[in-house]
N, CA, C and O atoms as a GROMACS GRO file, in nm:
protein
  352
    1MET      N    1  -1.357  -1.362   0.627
    1MET     CA    2  -1.424  -1.234   0.663
    1MET      C    3  -1.437  -1.113   0.552
    1MET      O    4  -1.332  -1.109   0.488
    2GLU      N    5  -1.507  -1.038   0.520
    2GLU     CA    6  -1.565  -0.961   0.402
    2GLU      C    7  -1.474  -0.837   0.408
    2GLU      O    8  -1.423  -0.807   0.516
    3ILE      N    9  -1.450  -0.763   0.297
    3ILE     CA   10  -1.337  -0.637   0.333
    3ILE      C   11  -1.426  -0.553   0.266
    3ILE      O   12  -1.491  -0.560   0.162
    4ASP      N   13  -1.401  -0.438   0.393
    4ASP     CA   14  -1.536  -0.316   0.312
    4ASP      C   15  -1.410  -0.241   0.245
    4ASP      O   16  -1.322  -0.194   0.317
    5TRP      N   17  -1.405  -0.233   0.119
    5TRP     CA   18  -1.297  -0.180   0.047
    5TRP      C   19  -1.287  -0.024   0.095
    5TRP      O   20  -1.182   0.020   0.143
    6ASP      N   21  -1.416   0.065   0.076
    6ASP     CA   22  -1.432   0.201   0.135
    6ASP      C   23  -1.412   0.250   0.183
    6ASP      O   24  -1.404   0.373   0.177
    7GLU      N   25  -1.386   0.150   0.292
    7GLU     CA   26  -1.283   0.179   0.451
    7GLU      C   27  -1.168   0.170   0.451
    7GLU      O   28  -1.097   0.248   0.513
    8VAL      N   29  -1.104   0.025   0.348
    8VAL     CA   30  -0.976   0.036   0.361
    8VAL      C   31  -0.966   0.143   0.262
    8VAL      O   32  -0.964   0.250   0.324
    9ASN      N   33  -0.961   0.157   0.161
    9ASN     CA   34  -0.887   0.304   0.072
    9ASN      C   35  -0.932   0.421   0.123
    9ASN      O   36  -0.892   0.523   0.067
   10LYS      N   37  -1.058   0.439   0.283
   10LYS     CA   38  -1.039   0.560   0.345
   10LYS      C   39  -0.921   0.539   0.446
   10LYS      O   40  -0.862   0.644   0.473
   11ILE      N   41  -0.876   0.433   0.504
   11ILE     CA   42  -0.769   0.418   0.571
   11ILE      C   43  -0.617   0.468   0.533
   11ILE      O   44  -0.528   0.515   0.605
   12ILE      N   45  -0.621   0.445   0.416
   12ILE     CA   46  -0.510   0.406   0.342
   12ILE      C   47  -0.488   0.596   0.344
   12ILE      O   48  -0.404   0.666   0.400
   13GLU      N   49  -0.575   0.620   0.280
   13GLU     CA   50  -0.549   0.753   0.246
   13GLU      C   51  -0.545   0.846   0.337
   13GLU      O   52  -0.468   0.939   0.314
   14GLU      N   53  -0.609   0.848   0.438
   14GLU     CA   54  -0.588   0.962   0.567
   14GLU      C   55  -0.494   0.919   0.630
   14GLU      O   56  -0.414   0.983   0.698
   15ARG      N   57  -0.496   0.816   0.613
   15ARG     CA   58  -0.294   0.753   0.730
   15ARG      C   59  -0.177   0.778   0.640
   15ARG      O   60  -0.064   0.758   0.684
   16SER      N   61  -0.196   0.829   0.494
   16SER     CA   62  -0.080   0.842   0.452
   16SER      C   63  -0.073   1.013   0.374
   16SER      O   64   0.026   1.065   0.322
   17SER      N   65  -0.220   1.075   0.390
   17SER     CA   66  -0.168   1.185   0.362
   17SER      C   67  -0.132   1.255   0.479
   17SER      O   68  -0.168   1.372   0.468
   18LYS      N   69  -0.079   1.233   0.579
   18LYS     CA   70  -0.019   1.266   0.667
   18LYS      C   71   0.142   1.272   0.720
   18LYS      O   72   0.201   1.331   0.810
   19ASN      N   73   0.178   1.178   0.611
   19ASN     CA   74   0.309   1.064   0.570
   19ASN      C   75   0.374   1.108   0.494
   19ASN      O   76   0.494   1.082   0.500
   20SER      N   77   0.315   1.211   0.371
   20SER     CA   78   0.400   1.222   0.246
   20SER      C   79   0.358   1.135   0.178
   20SER      O   80   0.431   1.111   0.082
   21TYR      N   81   0.233   1.050   0.188
   21TYR     CA   82   0.217   0.922   0.082
   21TYR      C   83   0.260   0.819   0.142
   21TYR      O   84   0.236   0.718   0.076
   22ILE      N   85   0.317   0.798   0.241
   22ILE     CA   86   0.407   0.689   0.306
   22ILE      C   87   0.358   0.650   0.477
   22ILE      O   88   0.375   0.709   0.583
   23ILE      N   89   0.266   0.478   0.426
   23ILE     CA   90   0.229   0.440   0.501
   23ILE      C   91   0.277   0.392   0.611
   23ILE      O   92   0.318   0.276   0.611
   24LYS      N   93   0.282   0.457   0.706
   24LYS     CA   94   0.385   0.384   0.835
   24LYS      C   95   0.309   0.339   0.946
   24LYS      O   96   0.276   0.419   1.033
   25PRO      N   97   0.259   0.140   0.954
   25PRO     CA   98   0.223   0.088   1.024
   25PRO      C   99   0.248   0.159   1.195
   25PRO      O  100   0.167   0.189   1.282
   26ASN      N  101   0.362   0.164   1.190
   26ASN     CA  102   0.390   0.160   1.359
   26ASN      C  103   0.310   0.302   1.404
   26ASN      O  104   0.320   0.339   1.521
   27GLU      N  105   0.215   0.396   1.290
   27GLU     CA  106   0.195   0.503   1.359
   27GLU      C  107   0.033   0.493   1.342
   27GLU      O  108  -0.024   0.597   1.374
   28MET      N  109  -0.034   0.408   1.307
   28MET     CA  110  -0.147   0.332   1.309
   28MET      C  111  -0.230   0.306   1.404
   28MET      O  112  -0.146   0.255   1.477
   29SER      N  113  -0.340   0.298   1.473
   29SER     CA  114  -0.415   0.243   1.600
   29SER      C  115  -0.425   0.081   1.509
   29SER      O  116  -0.441   0.057   1.390
   30SER      N  117  -0.406  -0.012   1.634
   30SER     CA  118  -0.437  -0.167   1.608
   30SER      C  119  -0.550  -0.212   1.526
   30SER      O  120  -0.547  -0.315   1.460
   31GLU      N  121  -0.684  -0.105   1.535
   31GLU     CA  122  -0.813  -0.143   1.462
   31GLU      C  123  -0.766  -0.139   1.281
   31GLU      O  124  -0.787  -0.233   1.204
   32ASP      N  125  -0.712  -0.031   1.248
   32ASP     CA  126  -0.704   0.032   1.121
   32ASP      C  127  -0.540  -0.052   1.082
   32ASP      O  128  -0.516  -0.095   0.969
   33LEU      N  129  -0.476  -0.060   1.156
   33LEU     CA  130  -0.373  -0.181   1.122
   33LEU      C  131  -0.414  -0.308   1.086
   33LEU      O  132  -0.370  -0.378   0.995
   34ARG      N  133  -0.496  -0.329   1.160
   34ARG     CA  134  -0.567  -0.471   1.154
   34ARG      C  135  -0.622  -0.527   1.003
   34ARG      O  136  -0.589  -0.623   0.934
   35LYS      N  137  -0.720  -0.423   0.988
   35LYS     CA  138  -0.782  -0.401   0.852
   35LYS      C  139  -0.713  -0.367   0.731
   35LYS      O  140  -0.768  -0.326   0.629
   36ILE      N  141  -0.608  -0.385   0.744
   36ILE     CA  142  -0.485  -0.337   0.605
   36ILE      C  143  -0.393  -0.396   0.579
   36ILE      O  144  -0.320  -0.380   0.482
   37SER      N  145  -0.380  -0.512   0.706
   37SER     CA  146  -0.264  -0.564   0.726
   37SER      C  147  -0.235  -0.667   0.594
   37SER      O  148  -0.123  -0.690   0.547
   38PHE      N  149  -0.339  -0.714   0.556
   38PHE     CA  150  -0.304  -0.791   0.451
   38PHE      C  151  -0.280  -0.657   0.290
   38PHE      O  152  -0.293  -0.688   0.171
   39LEU      N  153  -0.262  -0.584   0.318
   39LEU     CA  154  -0.198  -0.487   0.190
   39LEU      C  155  -0.011  -0.450   0.284
   39LEU      O  156   0.103  -0.457   0.237
   40ILE      N  157  -0.041  -0.425   0.373
   40ILE     CA  158   0.100  -0.398   0.459
   40ILE      C  159   0.195  -0.536   0.381
   40ILE      O  160   0.290  -0.529   0.302
   41LYS      N  161   0.127  -0.653   0.440
   41LYS     CA  162   0.245  -0.818   0.366
   41LYS      C  163   0.206  -0.764   0.216
   41LYS      O  164   0.260  -0.861   0.163
   42GLU      N  165   0.186  -0.733   0.170
   42GLU     CA  166   0.203  -0.754   0.040
   42GLU      C  167   0.319  -0.615  -0.028
   42GLU      O  168   0.375  -0.617  -0.138
   43VAL      N  169   0.327  -0.509   0.072
   43VAL     CA  170   0.467  -0.429   0.041
   43VAL      C  171   0.544  -0.524   0.116
   43VAL      O  172   0.638  -0.552   0.042
   44ASN      N  173   0.550  -0.566   0.184
   44ASN     CA  174   0.662  -0.593   0.263
   44ASN      C  175   0.698  -0.749   0.177
   44ASN      O  176   0.810  -0.799   0.182
   45ARG      N  177   0.597  -0.803   0.110
   45ARG     CA  178   0.677  -0.906   0.094
   45ARG      C  179   0.720  -0.968  -0.116
   45ARG      O  180   0.765  -1.068  -0.171
   46PHE      N  181   0.671  -0.840  -0.156
   46PHE     CA  182   0.657  -0.831  -0.290
   46PHE      C  183   0.846  -0.826  -0.327
   46PHE      O  184   0.933  -0.787  -0.249
   47PRO      N  185   0.861  -0.868  -0.444
   47PRO     CA  186   1.027  -0.873  -0.488
   47PRO      C  187   1.047  -0.738  -0.529
   47PRO      O  188   0.955  -0.673  -0.580
   48ASP      N  189   1.147  -0.697  -0.513
   48ASP     CA  190   1.230  -0.558  -0.542
   48ASP      C  191   1.382  -0.590  -0.586
   48ASP      O  192   1.486  -0.550  -0.534
   49ASN      N  193   1.359  -0.691  -0.721
   49ASN     CA  194   1.441  -0.666  -0.823
   49ASN      C  195   1.507  -0.673  -0.932
   49ASN      O  196   1.578  -0.749  -0.997
   50GLN      N  197   1.438  -0.510  -0.935
   50GLN     CA  198   1.460  -0.438  -1.102
   50GLN      C  199   1.610  -0.377  -1.042
   50GLN      O  200   1.672  -0.420  -0.945
   51LYS      N  201   1.640  -0.281  -1.119
   51LYS     CA  202   1.739  -0.219  -1.170
   51LYS      C  203   1.710  -0.099  -1.096
   51LYS      O  204   1.787  -0.068  -1.005
   52THR      N  205   1.576  -0.004  -1.132
   52THR     CA  206   1.540   0.110  -1.064
   52THR      C  207   1.423   0.110  -0.985
   52THR      O  208   1.333   0.027  -1.000
   53VAL      N  209   1.423   0.199  -0.901
   53VAL     CA  210   1.282   0.207  -0.828
   53VAL      C  211   1.183   0.208  -0.914
   53VAL      O  212   1.097   0.121  -0.924
   54GLY      N  213   1.193   0.306  -0.977
   54GLY     CA  214   1.075   0.358  -1.099
   54GLY      C  215   1.005   0.216  -1.163
   54GLY      O  216   0.884   0.198  -1.174
   55GLU      N  217   1.121   0.112  -1.204
   55GLU     CA  218   1.089  -0.019  -1.291
   55GLU      C  219   1.019  -0.096  -1.152
   55GLU      O  220   0.909  -0.150  -1.159
   56SER      N  221   1.079  -0.093  -1.059
   56SER     CA  222   0.986  -0.190  -0.925
   56SER      C  223   0.854  -0.116  -0.884
   56SER      O  224   0.757  -0.171  -0.833
   57GLY      N  225   0.867   0.004  -0.911
   57GLY     CA  226   0.704   0.108  -0.861
   57GLY      C  227   0.615   0.021  -0.969
   57GLY      O  228   0.536  -0.065  -0.931
   58ALA      N  229   0.632   0.047  -1.082
   58ALA     CA  230   0.590  -0.030  -1.162
   58ALA      C  231   0.505  -0.147  -1.165
   58ALA      O  232   0.385  -0.150  -1.191
   59LEU      N  233   0.592  -0.254  -1.131
   59LEU     CA  234   0.559  -0.386  -1.107
   59LEU      C  235   0.488  -0.425  -1.002
   59LEU      O  236   0.421  -0.527  -1.010
   60PHE      N  237   0.492  -0.358  -0.897
   60PHE     CA  238   0.411  -0.343  -0.811
   60PHE      C  239   0.256  -0.262  -0.808
   60PHE      O  240   0.154  -0.308  -0.757
   61MET      N  241   0.268  -0.130  -0.877
   61MET     CA  242   0.152  -0.136  -0.927
   61MET      C  243   0.056  -0.229  -1.018
   61MET      O  244  -0.065  -0.252  -1.005
   62LYS      N  245   0.121  -0.262  -1.087
   62LYS     CA  246   0.046  -0.330  -1.158
   62LYS      C  247   0.001  -0.465  -1.135
   62LYS      O  248  -0.089  -0.519  -1.199
   63HIS      N  249   0.082  -0.531  -1.018
   63HIS     CA  250   0.032  -0.622  -0.940
   63HIS      C  251  -0.101  -0.607  -0.831
   63HIS      O  252  -0.192  -0.687  -0.808
   64LEU      N  253  -0.078  -0.483  -0.780
   64LEU     CA  254  -0.182  -0.412  -0.690
   64LEU      C  255  -0.324  -0.433  -0.778
   64LEU      O  256  -0.417  -0.491  -0.722
   65CYS      N  257  -0.341  -0.379  -0.937
   65CYS     CA  258  -0.410  -0.305  -0.994
   65CYS      C  259  -0.469  -0.448  -1.022
   65CYS      O  260  -0.589  -0.470  -1.002
   66GLU      N  261  -0.379  -0.552  -1.071
   66GLU     CA  262  -0.448  -0.656  -1.054
   66GLU      C  263  -0.519  -0.746  -1.011
   66GLU      O  264  -0.611  -0.808  -1.063
   67LYS      N  265  -0.436  -0.753  -0.837
   67LYS     CA  266  -0.537  -0.838  -0.739
   67LYS      C  267  -0.618  -0.827  -0.654
   67LYS      O  268  -0.682  -0.903  -0.581
   68TYR      N  269  -0.601  -0.656  -0.680
   68TYR     CA  270  -0.703  -0.582  -0.575
   68TYR      C  271  -0.802  -0.489  -0.713
   68TYR      O  272  -0.748  -0.384  -0.749
   69SER      N  273  -0.902  -0.516  -0.766
   69SER     CA  274  -0.980  -0.375  -0.845
   69SER      C  275  -1.026  -0.324  -0.742
   69SER      O  276  -1.020  -0.203  -0.762
   70LYS      N  277  -1.080  -0.347  -0.617
   70LYS     CA  278  -1.118  -0.226  -0.548
   70LYS      C  279  -1.031  -0.121  -0.454
   70LYS      O  280  -1.054  -0.062  -0.348
   71LEU      N  281  -0.956  -0.127  -0.517
   71LEU     CA  282  -0.852  -0.044  -0.416
   71LEU      C  283  -0.847   0.070  -0.499
   71LEU      O  284  -0.806   0.066  -0.615
   72SER      N  285  -0.897   0.195  -0.429
   72SER     CA  286  -0.864   0.330  -0.544
   72SER      C  287  -0.684   0.335  -0.553
   72SER      O  288  -0.582   0.295  -0.497
   73PRO      N  289  -0.755   0.450  -0.714
   73PRO     CA  290  -0.586   0.451  -0.734
   73PRO      C  291  -0.525   0.571  -0.643
   73PRO      O  292  -0.402   0.575  -0.644
   74LYS      N  293  -0.583   0.658  -0.575
   74LYS     CA  294  -0.545   0.703  -0.484
   74LYS      C  295  -0.435   0.626  -0.367
   74LYS      O  296  -0.333   0.679  -0.324
   75SER      N  297  -0.481   0.504  -0.332
   75SER     CA  298  -0.475   0.385  -0.253
   75SER      C  299  -0.373   0.325  -0.292
   75SER      O  300  -0.290   0.291  -0.206
   76ILE      N  301  -0.349   0.293  -0.439
   76ILE     CA  302  -0.240   0.194  -0.496
   76ILE      C  303  -0.116   0.323  -0.506
   76ILE      O  304   0.006   0.320  -0.496
   77ASP      N  305  -0.216   0.437  -0.531
   77ASP     CA  306  -0.072   0.480  -0.528
   77ASP      C  307   0.040   0.473  -0.415
   77ASP      O  308   0.159   0.442  -0.422
   78ARG      N  309  -0.060   0.522  -0.286
   78ARG     CA  310   0.000   0.580  -0.204
   78ARG      C  311   0.084   0.438  -0.164
   78ARG      O  312   0.200   0.450  -0.124
   79LEU      N  313   0.023   0.299  -0.175
   79LEU     CA  314   0.136   0.192  -0.143
   79LEU      C  315   0.241   0.180  -0.237
   79LEU      O  316   0.344   0.130  -0.194
   80VAL      N  317   0.237   0.221  -0.371
   80VAL     CA  318   0.370   0.192  -0.419
   80VAL      C  319   0.412   0.303  -0.365
   80VAL      O  320   0.530   0.277  -0.393
   81HIS      N  321   0.420   0.406  -0.312
   81HIS     CA  322   0.518   0.488  -0.278
   81HIS      C  323   0.549   0.410  -0.157
   81HIS      O  324   0.656   0.356  -0.185
   82THR      N  325   0.521   0.380  -0.058
   82THR     CA  326   0.523   0.303   0.055
   82THR      C  327   0.616   0.196   0.024
   82THR      O  328   0.720   0.155   0.076
   83PHE      N  329   0.558   0.171  -0.057
   83PHE     CA  330   0.677   0.020  -0.142
   83PHE      C  331   0.814   0.095  -0.168
   83PHE      O  332   0.913   0.044  -0.114
   84CYS      N  333   0.828   0.188  -0.229
   84CYS     CA  334   0.975   0.225  -0.286
   84CYS      C  335   1.048   0.291  -0.167
   84CYS      O  336   1.170   0.304  -0.155
   85PHE      N  337   0.950   0.332  -0.081
   85PHE     CA  338   1.041   0.453   0.017
   85PHE      C  339   1.126   0.297   0.095
   85PHE      O  340   1.245   0.297   0.126
   86MET      N  341   1.037   0.183   0.113
   86MET     CA  342   1.091   0.099   0.215
   86MET      C  343   1.201   0.036   0.194
   86MET      O  344   1.283   0.023   0.285
   87ASN      N  345   1.223  -0.022   0.055
   87ASN     CA  346   1.280  -0.099  -0.007
   87ASN      C  347   1.404  -0.041  -0.117
   87ASN      O  348   1.469  -0.111  -0.195
   88ARG      N  349   1.414   0.098  -0.097
   88ARG     CA  350   1.516   0.126  -0.124
   88ARG      C  351   1.548   0.265  -0.021
   88ARG      O  352   1.657   0.322  -0.027
   0.00000   0.00000   0.00000
């Protein structure tokens, strides 16, 4: 399945802007959630084994930038905020 990165970025940015940068899957339509579920899985399974939330967030940001080059900087920032909030 081809990923429509413009749509993925739009979903992340629109959904998280209502939630202070935090993406809440339970508040999304099933269609939107399906389109970004692979990123939600990244948030849930990325290891959080650093001493500080800043270190963990920086590693997750680096991971996203390297693996998903078509994510917008805003989307990456909001995924990192979600990761830090969910894991701390």
